C-alpha positions in Angstrom: 13.2 -9.9 8.8 11.8 -12.0 6.0 12.6 -11.7 2.3 9.8 -12.2 -0.1 10.1 -12.5 -3.9 7.3 -11.1 -5.9 6.7 -11.3 -9.8 6.6 -7.9 -11.4 5.4 -6.5 -14.7 5.5 -2.8 -15.6 6.4 -1.7 -12.0 3.5 -3.5 -10.4 3.1 -7.0 -8.8 2.0 -9.4 -11.5 -1.1 -11.2 -10.4 -2.6 -13.8 -12.8 -5.9 -15.3 -13.5 -6.5 -18.9 -12.5 -10.0 -20.0 -13.5 -11.4 -16.6 -12.8 -9.5 -16.1 -9.6 -7.0 -13.3 -9.7 -4.0 -14.4 -7.6 -0.5 -13.1 -6.8 2.1 -15.8 -6.0 4.8 -14.8 -3.5 7.7 -17.1 -2.5 10.4 -17.0 0.2 12.9 -18.9 -2.0 13.7 -17.3 -5.3 14.3 -20.7 -7.0 10.7 -21.6 -6.5 9.5 -18.9 -8.9 12.2 -18.7 -11.5 10.8 -21.6 -13.7 7.5 -19.9 -14.2 7.9 -16.3 -14.9 6.5 -16.6 -18.5 3.4 -18.5 -17.0 2.9 -15.4 -14.7 3.4 -12.9 -17.4 6.2 -11.4 -15.4 9.6 -10.3 -16.8 11.2 -9.8 -13.4 11.2 -10.6 -9.8 11.4 -8.1 -7.0 12.8 -9.0 -3.5 11.2 -7.3 -0.7 12.7 -7.3 2.9 10.0 -7.0 5.5 10.4 -6.8 9.3 6.7 -6.8 10.1 4.1 -9.5 10.5 3.8 -11.9 7.5 0.0 -11.7 7.5 0.2 -7.8 7.3 2.5 -8.0 4.3 0.2 -10.4 2.5 -2.7 -8.0 3.3 -0.8 -5.1 1.8 -0.1 -6.9 -1.3 -3.7 -8.0 -1.7 -4.9 -4.5 -1.3 -2.3 -3.1 -3.7 -3.1 -5.7 -6.4 -6.8 -6.3 -5.9 -6.1 -10.1 -5.8 -5.7 -12.9 -3.6 -2.2 -13.5 -2.4 -0.7 -17.1 -2.1 2.5 -17.5 -0.2 4.1 -20.6 -1.6 5.5 -23.1 0.9 9.3 -23.2 0.7 10.5 -25.8 -1.9 7.3 -25.9 -3.7 7.5 -24.4 -7.3 4.9 -21.8 -8.2 4.4 -23.7 -11.5 3.4 -26.8 -9.4 1.0 -24.6 -7.3 -0.7 -23.1 -10.5 -1.2 -26.5 -12.1 -2.7 -27.8 -8.9 -5.0 -24.9 -8.5 -6.2 -25.2 -12.1 -7.3 -28.7 -11.1 -8.9 -27.8 -7.8 -10.4 -24.4 -8.0 -14.0 -23.9 -9.4 -14.6 -21.4 -12.2 -15.6 -18.0 -11.2 -17.8 -16.1 -13.7 
């Protein structure tokens, strides 16, 4: 079983826009997301214990939110990932 930490706003996963890309950031270590909740527009974090396949979990979240899902590598802060993606991703119109 794996535990995932997902930013939430108004009882829904809180996806954000990065250069026109709608993305939901998910972590396996809660400390990787704590420093950027305001950046994600999320007042809280929900932990989800999941016993199935990781890819299946990410697909379910993508379907629920209508966004891409990024599973942050352990130890990498979501804030760092957002900053990196802002430099690397092309703009979507």
